[in-house]
C-alpha positions as CSV (number, residue, x, y, z in Angstrom):
1,X,24.6,-10.6,0.2
2,X,26.1,-7.5,2.4
3,X,24.0,-5.2,4.2
4,X,24.2,-1.6,4.2
5,X,24.4,0.5,7.3
6,X,20.9,1.4,8.4
7,X,21.2,5.2,8.1
8,X,22.2,4.4,4.4
9,X,18.7,2.2,3.8
10,X,16.8,4.5,5.7
11,X,17.8,7.7,3.4
12,X,17.2,5.5,0.4
13,X,13.7,5.0,0.9
14,X,12.8,7.9,3.3
15,X,14.9,10.9,2.4
16,X,16.4,13.2,5.0
17,X,13.9,12.3,7.4
18,X,15.1,10.7,10.8
19,X,13.3,7.3,11.8
20,X,10.9,8.7,14.4
21,X,7.1,8.7,13.8
22,X,6.6,12.3,15.0
23,X,9.2,13.4,12.6
24,X,8.2,11.3,9.9
25,X,4.2,12.7,10.2
26,X,5.5,16.2,9.0
27,X,8.0,15.0,6.3
28,X,5.7,12.3,5.0
29,X,2.5,13.9,5.4
30,X,0.9,12.9,1.9
31,X,1.9,9.3,2.8
32,X,0.3,9.5,6.6
33,X,-2.7,8.0,8.3
34,X,-3.2,8.3,12.1
35,X,-5.4,5.6,13.6
36,X,-6.8,5.4,17.2
37,X,-6.2,2.5,19.6
38,X,-9.8,2.7,21.0
39,X,-12.8,4.1,20.4
40,X,-14.0,7.8,20.6
41,X,-10.4,8.7,20.5
42,X,-9.6,7.5,24.0
43,X,-5.9,7.4,25.2
44,X,-5.4,5.0,27.6
45,X,-6.7,1.7,28.3
46,X,-8.3,1.2,31.9
47,X,-9.4,-2.4,31.3
48,X,-8.5,-5.8,30.2
49,X,-11.6,-5.3,27.3
50,X,-9.9,-1.9,26.6
51,X,-6.4,-3.7,26.3
52,X,-7.9,-6.5,24.2
53,X,-9.6,-3.8,21.7
54,X,-6.0,-1.8,21.9
55,X,-3.9,-4.9,20.8
56,X,-6.2,-5.9,18.4
57,X,-6.7,-2.3,16.7
58,X,-2.5,-1.6,17.1
59,X,-2.0,-5.4,15.3
60,X,-4.5,-4.9,12.5
61,X,-3.0,-1.6,11.5
62,X,0.6,-2.7,11.8
63,X,0.1,-5.9,10.1
64,X,-2.1,-3.7,7.3
65,X,0.9,-1.4,6.6
66,X,3.5,-3.6,6.9
67,X,2.3,-7.1,6.0
68,X,2.4,-10.4,8.2
69,X,6.2,-11.7,8.0
70,X,7.6,-8.5,7.0
71,X,11.2,-8.6,7.5
72,X,11.2,-4.7,9.3
73,X,13.8,-2.7,11.6
74,X,12.6,-1.9,14.9
75,X,13.5,1.5,16.2
76,X,13.4,3.3,19.0
77,X,14.4,6.8,19.8
78,X,16.0,8.3,22.9
79,X,16.7,11.7,23.6
80,X,20.0,13.2,24.6
81,X,23.7,12.0,24.4
82,X,24.0,8.7,25.4
83,X,25.0,6.1,22.9
84,X,24.2,3.2,25.1
85,X,21.3,1.6,25.5
86,X,19.8,1.9,28.9
87,X,16.3,0.4,28.5
88,X,16.6,-3.1,29.5
89,X,12.9,-3.9,29.8
90,X,12.6,-3.8,25.7
91,X,14.4,-6.7,24.3
92,X,12.9,-8.8,21.4
93,X,13.2,-12.3,21.3
94,X,16.1,-11.8,23.9
95,X,17.6,-9.2,21.8
96,X,18.3,-5.6,22.6
97,X,18.1,-2.9,20.1
98,X,22.0,-1.3,19.0
99,X,23.0,2.4,18.1
100,X,22.3,3.2,14.9
101,X,22.3,6.6,14.1
102,X,22.9,10.0,16.0
103,X,21.1,13.4,15.0
104,X,20.5,16.8,16.1
105,X,23.0,19.2,18.3
106,X,24.6,19.3,21.6
107,X,21.3,20.8,22.9
108,X,18.8,18.7,21.3
109,X,20.4,15.5,20.4
110,X,18.7,12.0,19.5
111,X,20.0,8.5,19.5
112,X,18.2,6.1,17.5
113,X,18.5,2.1,18.4
114,X,17.6,-0.5,15.7
115,X,17.3,-4.3,15.3
116,X,16.3,-6.2,12.6
117,X,12.8,-8.3,13.1
118,X,10.0,-10.0,11.3
119,X,6.7,-8.7,11.9
120,X,3.8,-11.3,13.1
121,X,0.7,-10.2,14.4
122,X,0.2,-10.8,18.3
123,X,4.3,-11.3,18.9
124,X,4.8,-7.8,19.8
125,X,2.2,-7.6,22.1
126,X,4.3,-7.0,25.2
127,X,5.9,-4.2,23.4
128,X,2.5,-2.8,22.2
129,X,1.3,-2.4,25.6
130,X,4.5,-0.6,26.6
131,X,4.1,2.2,24.0
132,X,0.3,2.5,24.9
133,X,1.3,3.0,28.5
134,X,3.6,5.4,27.5
135,X,6.9,3.3,28.8
136,X,9.0,3.5,25.8
137,X,9.5,6.8,24.0
138,X,9.2,7.0,20.3
139,X,8.9,3.4,18.6
140,X,8.5,2.7,14.7
141,X,8.9,-0.7,12.6
142,X,9.6,0.0,9.4
143,X,9.6,-2.3,5.9
144,X,12.4,-0.2,4.5
145,X,12.4,-1.9,1.0
146,X,8.6,-1.2,0.8
147,X,8.9,2.0,2.3
148,X,6.2,1.3,4.6
149,X,6.2,2.6,8.7
150,X,4.2,1.9,11.4
151,X,4.7,4.0,14.3
152,X,2.7,2.9,17.6
153,X,2.0,5.7,20.2
154,X,0.0,6.4,23.7
155,X,-3.1,6.4,21.8
156,X,-2.7,4.7,18.3
157,X,-0.3,4.8,15.6
158,X,0.8,6.7,12.7
159,X,1.1,4.7,9.3
160,X,3.1,5.8,6.6
161,X,2.8,4.2,3.3
162,X,4.6,4.0,-0.1
163,X,2.2,6.6,-1.9
164,X,-0.6,9.2,-1.1
165,X,-3.0,6.6,-2.9
166,X,-2.4,3.6,-0.4
167,X,-2.7,6.3,2.7
168,X,-6.0,6.7,0.7
169,X,-6.9,3.2,0.5
170,X,-5.9,3.2,4.0
171,X,-7.7,5.9,4.9
172,X,-11.2,4.0,3.6
173,X,-10.1,0.7,5.6
174,X,-9.8,2.5,8.6
175,X,-12.7,4.8,8.6
176,X,-14.4,3.9,12.0
177,X,-11.0,4.6,13.9
178,X,-9.6,7.8,12.3
179,X,-10.1,11.0,14.4
180,X,-12.9,13.3,13.8
181,X,-10.2,16.5,14.1
182,X,-9.4,17.9,10.7
183,X,-6.0,17.6,11.0
184,X,-6.1,13.8,11.5
185,X,-4.3,14.0,14.8
């Protein structure tokens, strides 16, 4: 079986939106839900107990949206024109993401680096902690075939589902982890 280029696969499932959570949140708003990593929407973990809660919530949210053992694409967004990977601290099973897509113009360019992975609960804990500490920039894991995205950030995760109905079911499931704000942020 021949594998389609990442950009072609992405577009077939998500349209013209670029693979970054902050962009998907606007373009896929009807299929979006945000969960917070810590109680009372606290942004950063300060204790081991808070880190444990953060990892529990992040893993639960990712597994809910992606599914255990899901074939996914890990996508890391970098700002600027450099298409060479320059973040050696981020590796998955000794592998580093490769450049898969460029977008924008010379004043505001984005580079996307991807790596095929299999989502397994707790297997990305180091990455999740790096994201939570704001040391990675935008990251997402996408099950492109099932049209589902998990996009962690420092403070929580944006979850994207194949339909608005699935997002509503998730809203009920994660009720205690949602923002009290009307806009869901």
